[in-house]
MDTraj code that builds the backbone (N, CA, C; nanometers):
import mdtraj as md
import numpy as np

residues = "MET SER VAL LEU PHE ILE GLU TYR PRO ARG CYS THR THR CYS ARG LYS ALA LYS LYS TYR LEU GLU GLU ASN LYS ILE ASP PHE VAL ASP ARG HIS ILE VAL GLU GLU ASN PRO SER LYS ASP GLU LEU LYS GLU TRP LEU ASN LYS SER GLY LEU PRO ILE LYS LYS PHE PHE ASN THR SER GLY VAL LEU TYR ARG GLU MET GLN LEU LYS ASP LYS VAL LYS GLU LEU PRO GLU ASP GLU LEU LEU ASP ILE LEU ALA SER ASN GLY MET LEU VAL LYS ARG PRO ILE VAL ILE LYS GLU ASN THR VAL LEU VAL GLY PHE LYS GLU GLU GLU TRP ASN GLU ASN LEU LYS".split()
xyz = np.array([
    [1.3177, 0.3247, -1.0873],
    [1.2343, 0.4380, -1.1203],
    [1.3189, 0.5484, -1.1814],
    [1.2799, 0.5934, -1.2985],
    [1.3617, 0.6957, -1.3637],
    [1.3067, 0.8355, -1.3344],
    [1.3949, 0.9323, -1.3502],
    [1.3570, 1.0722, -1.3317],
    [1.3433, 1.1365, -1.4693],
    [1.2677, 1.2436, -1.4763],
    [1.2560, 1.3200, -1.5994],
    [1.3615, 1.4305, -1.5933],
    [1.4471, 1.4327, -1.6947],
    [1.5563, 1.5300, -1.7007],
    [1.5294, 1.6234, -1.8181],
    [1.5016, 1.7483, -1.7871],
    [1.4715, 1.8467, -1.8905],
    [1.5923, 1.9366, -1.9070],
    [1.6412, 1.9407, -2.0316],
    [1.7674, 2.0115, -2.0555],
    [1.7689, 2.0813, -2.1903],
    [1.8663, 2.1686, -2.2038],
    [1.9021, 2.2272, -2.3325],
    [2.0427, 2.1751, -2.3606],
    [2.0587, 2.0858, -2.4582],
    [2.1868, 2.0154, -2.4768],
    [2.3110, 2.1041, -2.4918],
    [2.2957, 2.2278, -2.5406],
    [2.4128, 2.3141, -2.5570],
    [2.4486, 2.3886, -2.4289],
    [2.3668, 2.3749, -2.3266],
    [2.3906, 2.4422, -2.1983],
    [2.4969, 2.3647, -2.1188],
    [2.6036, 2.4319, -2.0769],
    [2.7125, 2.3632, -2.0065],
    [2.6673, 2.3088, -1.8710],
    [2.5801, 2.3818, -1.8026],
    [2.5291, 2.3330, -1.6745],
    [2.4476, 2.2049, -1.6951],
    [2.3699, 2.2023, -1.8025],
    [2.2910, 2.0818, -1.8338],
    [2.3832, 1.9635, -1.8624],
    [2.4936, 1.9891, -1.9309],
    [2.5891, 1.8811, -1.9609],
    [2.6493, 1.8249, -1.8319],
    [2.6837, 1.9153, -1.7397],
    [2.7374, 1.8702, -1.6099],
    [2.6332, 1.7875, -1.5360],
    [2.5095, 1.8332, -1.5392],
    [2.4014, 1.7638, -1.4692],
    [2.3779, 1.6252, -1.5299],
    [2.3837, 1.6174, -1.6618],
    [2.3628, 1.4885, -1.7292],
    [2.4758, 1.3921, -1.6934],
    [2.5965, 1.4446, -1.6902],
    [2.7120, 1.3630, -1.6520],
    [2.6943, 1.3121, -1.5085],
    [2.6452, 1.3982, -1.4212],
    [2.6192, 1.3601, -1.2824],
    [2.5211, 1.2422, -1.2776],
    [2.4123, 1.2527, -1.3527],
    [2.3116, 1.1450, -1.3548],
    [2.3733, 1.0146, -1.4034],
    [2.4534, 1.0237, -1.5092],
    [2.5165, 0.9031, -1.5655],
    [2.6168, 0.8429, -1.4667],
    [2.7017, 0.9270, -1.4086],
    [2.8043, 0.8781, -1.3156],
    [2.7436, 0.8160, -1.1902],
    [2.6285, 0.8659, -1.1484],
    [2.5634, 0.8146, -1.0291],
    [2.4590, 0.7068, -1.0611],
    [2.4618, 0.6639, -1.1878],
    [2.3732, 0.5565, -1.2348],
    [2.2265, 0.5823, -1.1992],
    [2.1852, 0.7079, -1.2210],
    [2.0457, 0.7457, -1.1993],
    [1.9750, 0.7359, -1.3340],
    [1.8766, 0.6492, -1.3404],
    [1.8026, 0.6271, -1.4631],
    [1.7196, 0.7519, -1.4946],
    [1.7297, 0.8017, -1.6181],
    [1.6542, 0.9226, -1.6515],
    [1.5999, 0.9190, -1.7930],
    [1.4931, 0.9943, -1.8122],
    [1.4354, 1.0165, -1.9443],
    [1.4724, 1.1588, -1.9818],
    [1.5344, 1.1746, -2.0972],
    [1.5855, 1.3019, -2.1446],
    [1.4786, 1.3765, -2.2247],
    [1.4679, 1.5065, -2.2028],
    [1.3713, 1.5872, -2.2795],
    [1.4342, 1.7212, -2.3146],
    [1.4322, 1.7548, -2.4412],
    [1.4886, 1.8803, -2.4927],
    [1.3893, 1.9930, -2.4647],
    [1.4324, 2.0919, -2.3894],
    [1.3421, 2.1964, -2.3405],
    [1.2860, 2.2864, -2.4507],
    [1.3575, 2.2987, -2.5633],
    [1.3081, 2.3846, -2.6706],
    [1.2180, 2.3052, -2.7655],
    [1.2606, 2.1829, -2.7992],
    [1.1806, 2.1009, -2.8900],
    [1.0501, 2.0573, -2.8240],
    [1.0538, 2.0383, -2.6931],
    [0.9344, 1.9972, -2.6198],
    [0.9213, 2.0833, -2.4949],
    [0.8820, 2.2086, -2.5189],
    [0.8713, 2.3058, -2.4103],
    [0.7672, 2.2611, -2.3075],
    [0.7976, 2.2770, -2.1791],
    [0.6994, 2.2415, -2.0773],
    [0.5683, 2.3195, -2.0969],
    [0.4575, 2.2520, -2.0788],
    [0.3266, 2.3164, -2.0908],
    [0.2968, 2.3959, -1.9637],
    [0.1958, 2.4798, -1.9738],
    [0.1546, 2.5592, -1.8580],
    [0.1138, 2.4671, -1.7424],
    [0.0406, 2.3606, -1.7736],
    [-0.0029, 2.2670, -1.6692],
    [0.1152, 2.1979, -1.6023],
    [0.2127, 2.1560, -1.6850],
    [0.3324, 2.0930, -1.6279],
    [0.4054, 2.1901, -1.5362],
    [0.4253, 2.3114, -1.5850],
    [0.4975, 2.4122, -1.5070],
    [0.4264, 2.4411, -1.3749],
    [0.2944, 2.4488, -1.3806],
    [0.2173, 2.4755, -1.2589],
    [0.2354, 2.3613, -1.1584],
    [0.2299, 2.2387, -1.2078],
    [0.2479, 2.1214, -1.1210],
    [0.3874, 2.1209, -1.0592],
    [0.4886, 2.1468, -1.1414],
    [0.6275, 2.1471, -1.0926],
    [0.6494, 2.2591, -0.9924],
    [0.5922, 2.3741, -1.0211],
    [0.6043, 2.4879, -0.9309],
    [0.5485, 2.4512, -0.7930],
    [0.4313, 2.3896, -0.7920],
    [0.3693, 2.3496, -0.6649],
    [0.4521, 2.2442, -0.5919],
    [0.5048, 2.1465, -0.6653],
    [0.5842, 2.0403, -0.6027],
    [0.7178, 2.0918, -0.5503],
    [0.7746, 2.1894, -0.6202],
    [0.9086, 2.2383, -0.5852],
    [0.9088, 2.3225, -0.4580],
    [0.7978, 2.3924, -0.4337],
    [0.7934, 2.4847, -0.3204],
    [0.8726, 2.6121, -0.3452],
    [0.9200, 2.6298, -0.4671],
    [1.0003, 2.7476, -0.5019],
    [0.9108, 2.8614, -0.5512],
    [0.9587, 2.9859, -0.5380],
    [0.8842, 3.0965, -0.5995],
    [0.8980, 3.0861, -0.7519],
    [0.7981, 3.1359, -0.8234],
    [0.7970, 3.1213, -0.9695],
    [0.9193, 3.1857, -1.0355],
    [0.9745, 3.2897, -0.9761],
    [1.0906, 3.3554, -1.0392],
    [1.2095, 3.2591, -1.0526],
    [1.2149, 3.1553, -0.9689],
    [1.3238, 3.0570, -0.9777],
    [1.3146, 2.9715, -1.1039],
    [1.1997, 2.9726, -1.1697],
    [1.1814, 2.8946, -1.2915],
    [1.2220, 2.9724, -1.4163],
    [1.2544, 3.0999, -1.4000],
    [1.2956, 3.1815, -1.5146],
    [1.4464, 3.1749, -1.5354],
    [1.4861, 3.1632, -1.6615],
    [1.6267, 3.1655, -1.6994],
    [1.6689, 3.3124, -1.7061],
    [1.7055, 3.3671, -1.5913],
    [1.7336, 3.5103, -1.5814],
    [1.8596, 3.5533, -1.6552],
    [1.9451, 3.4571, -1.6899],
    [2.0670, 3.4945, -1.7635],
    [2.0480, 3.4812, -1.9147],
    [1.9283, 3.4456, -1.9568],
    [1.9029, 3.4269, -2.0995],
    [1.8802, 3.5569, -2.1738],
    [1.9144, 3.5560, -2.3021],
    [1.8975, 3.6731, -2.3888],
    [1.7490, 3.7102, -2.3999],
    [1.6653, 3.6096, -2.4186],
    [1.5227, 3.6330, -2.4352],
    [1.4616, 3.6997, -2.3115],
    [1.5053, 3.6575, -2.1940],
    [1.4584, 3.7158, -2.0672],
    [1.4861, 3.8661, -2.0658],
    [1.6070, 3.9019, -2.1095],
    [1.6447, 4.0441, -2.1124],
    [1.5683, 4.1179, -2.2219],
    [1.5587, 4.0562, -2.3403],
    [1.4883, 4.1202, -2.4526],
    [1.3422, 4.1490, -2.4182],
    [1.2801, 4.0563, -2.3460],
    [1.1393, 4.0733, -2.3097],
    [1.1217, 4.1590, -2.1844],
    [1.2353, 4.2054, -2.1292],
    [1.2358, 4.2908, -2.0098],
    [1.1485, 4.2312, -1.8982],
    [1.1798, 4.1055, -1.8640],
    [1.0981, 4.0328, -1.7673],
    [1.1356, 4.0582, -1.6213],
    [1.2510, 4.1213, -1.5994],
    [1.2982, 4.1398, -1.4624],
    [1.1911, 4.2022, -1.3727],
    [1.1291, 4.3106, -1.4175],
    [1.0269, 4.3766, -1.3359],
    [0.8924, 4.3054, -1.3452],
    [0.8627, 4.2505, -1.4638],
    [0.7348, 4.1813, -1.4830],
    [0.7218, 4.0614, -1.3895],
    [0.8325, 3.9914, -1.3658],
    [0.8298, 3.8733, -1.2785],
    [0.7862, 3.9120, -1.1376],
    [0.8182, 4.0348, -1.0979],
    [0.7812, 4.0808, -0.9636],
    [0.6352, 4.1264, -0.9570],
    [0.5795, 4.1679, -1.0718],
    [0.4485, 4.2338, -1.0704],
    [0.3332, 4.1489, -1.1226],
    [0.3578, 4.0680, -1.2252],
    [0.2488, 3.9944, -1.2900],
    [0.1956, 3.8808, -1.2032],
    [0.0667, 3.8479, -1.2199],
    [0.0116, 3.7330, -1.1465],
    [0.0745, 3.6019, -1.1954],
    [0.0768, 3.5030, -1.1064],
    [0.1390, 3.3740, -1.1368],
    [0.0865, 3.3133, -1.2670],
    [-0.0419, 3.3240, -1.2899],
    [-0.1036, 3.2655, -1.4091],
    [-0.0422, 3.3223, -1.5370],
    [-0.0220, 3.4533, -1.5414],
    [0.0389, 3.5176, -1.6583],
    [0.1855, 3.4776, -1.6735],
    [0.2547, 3.4649, -1.5609],
    [0.3951, 3.4244, -1.5649],
    [0.4078, 3.2812, -1.6172],
    [0.3151, 3.1952, -1.5803],
    [0.3157, 3.0580, -1.6321],
    [0.2932, 3.0574, -1.7837],
    [0.2045, 3.1457, -1.8324],
    [0.1826, 3.1588, -1.9771],
    [0.3116, 3.1993, -2.0476],
    [0.3835, 3.2935, -1.9880],
    [0.5096, 3.3406, -2.0469],
    [0.6113, 3.2266, -2.0508],
    [0.6265, 3.1540, -1.9392],
    [0.7209, 3.0419, -1.9343],
    [0.6862, 2.9345, -2.0369],
    [0.5578, 2.9069, -2.0525],
    [0.5138, 2.8016, -2.1440],
    [0.5282, 2.8425, -2.2908],
    [0.5533, 2.9708, -2.3153],
    [0.5609, 3.0190, -2.4537],
    [0.6939, 2.9880, -2.5216],
    [0.8012, 2.9662, -2.4435],
    [0.9327, 2.9441, -2.5038],
    [1.0267, 2.8768, -2.4039],
    [1.0803, 2.7607, -2.4434],
    [1.1693, 2.6847, -2.3560],
    [1.2934, 2.7612, -2.3133],
    [1.3350, 2.8578, -2.3931],
    [1.4557, 2.9341, -2.3584],
    [1.4321, 3.0269, -2.2393],
    [1.3084, 3.0466, -2.2015],
    [1.2781, 3.1302, -2.0845],
    [1.2864, 3.0516, -1.9541],
    [1.2855, 2.9189, -1.9651],
    [1.2793, 2.8336, -1.8470],
    [1.4193, 2.7974, -1.7990],
    [1.4432, 2.8149, -1.6697],
    [1.5723, 2.7778, -1.6113],
    [1.5906, 2.6275, -1.6256],
    [1.7106, 2.5878, -1.6522],
    [1.7397, 2.4461, -1.6712],
    [1.8731, 2.4123, -1.6095],
    [1.9003, 2.2876, -1.5881],
    [1.8127, 2.1725, -1.6083],
    [1.7046, 2.1660, -1.5007],
    [1.6023, 2.0874, -1.5307],
    [1.4981, 2.0574, -1.4331],
    [1.4930, 1.9055, -1.4198],
    [1.4850, 1.8583, -1.2967],
    [1.4702, 1.7148, -1.2726],
    [1.3417, 1.6938, -1.1938],
    [1.2599, 1.6009, -1.2435],
    [1.1349, 1.5690, -1.1755],
    [1.1383, 1.4230, -1.1336],
    [1.1210, 1.4008, -1.0050],
    [1.1202, 1.2647, -0.9494],
    [1.0061, 1.2583, -0.8485],
    [0.9020, 1.1835, -0.8811],
    [0.7842, 1.1717, -0.7952],
    [0.7413, 1.3092, -0.7454],
    [0.7603, 1.3367, -0.6151],
    [0.7173, 1.4660, -0.5604],
    [0.8323, 1.5644, -0.5426],
    [0.9426, 1.5398, -0.6111],
    [1.0586, 1.6280, -0.6012],
    [1.0835, 1.6958, -0.7354],
    [1.1032, 1.8267, -0.7319],
    [1.1373, 1.9023, -0.8530],
    [1.2591, 1.9876, -0.8196],
    [1.3677, 1.9649, -0.8951],
    [1.4904, 2.0425, -0.8751],
    [1.5131, 2.1297, -0.9974],
    [1.5379, 2.2578, -0.9733],
    [1.5587, 2.3526, -1.0821],
    [1.7019, 2.4033, -1.0744],
    [1.7745, 2.3889, -1.1845],
    [1.9162, 2.4243, -1.1843],
    [1.9965, 2.3071, -1.1308],
    [2.1281, 2.3154, -1.1407],
    [2.2127, 2.2050, -1.0947],
    [2.2983, 2.2487, -0.9777],
    [2.2617, 2.1998, -0.8594],
    [2.3436, 2.2183, -0.7396],
    [2.3725, 2.0776, -0.6897],
    [2.4965, 2.0348, -0.7025],
    [2.5315, 1.8957, -0.6742],
    [2.4877, 1.8502, -0.5353],
    [2.5070, 1.9347, -0.4364],
    [2.4699, 1.8986, -0.2990],
    [2.3183, 1.8703, -0.2893],
    [2.2396, 1.9575, -0.3497],
    [2.0942, 1.9413, -0.3494],
    [2.0536, 1.8125, -0.4237],
    [2.1224, 1.7844, -0.5330],
    [2.0929, 1.6632, -0.6103],
    [2.1301, 1.5386, -0.5298],
    [2.2453, 1.5448, -0.4575],
    [2.2855, 1.4314, -0.3729],
    [2.1780, 1.4005, -0.2697],
    [2.1230, 1.5055, -0.2083],
    [2.0215, 1.4894, -0.1045],
    [1.8923, 1.4309, -0.1585],
    [1.8557, 1.4682, -0.2808],
    [1.7235, 1.4349, -0.3325],
    [1.7168, 1.3215, -0.4332],
    [1.8299, 1.2864, -0.4919],
    [1.8249, 1.1857, -0.5984],
    [1.8911, 1.0533, -0.5652],
    [1.9753, 1.0506, -0.4616],
    [2.0463, 0.9269, -0.4320],
    [1.9687, 0.8399, -0.3342],
])
top = md.Topology()
chain = top.add_chain()
for i, resn in enumerate(residues, 1):
    res = top.add_residue(resn, chain, resSeq=i)
    for name in ("N", "CA", "C"):
        top.add_atom(name, md.element.get_by_symbol(name[0]), res)
traj = md.Trajectory(xyz[None], top)
């Protein structure tokens, strides 16, 4: 069973995560987050499966996040509007994201990946 690996290829964290998947022989389907930005429905499903707050899905270190002044908006706007914002541009979404059945991991933390993917 393969996992869905959503990445931005120029992101160094994504490269480390991809290397981790390859080294651990975890079968994955690769998806470029900008060329194929997650839809609002996908994001909503992943958010529910992950159990994480929606702010964890935002790429807070990204230029676009700062330009759009999302820091305060993320705290105030309803979830539905935040999902619209995330679905508007892949560069706003934290990466990498791995989806495996009912598990959704956002960002690359090796320990968390060991627990959930092996």
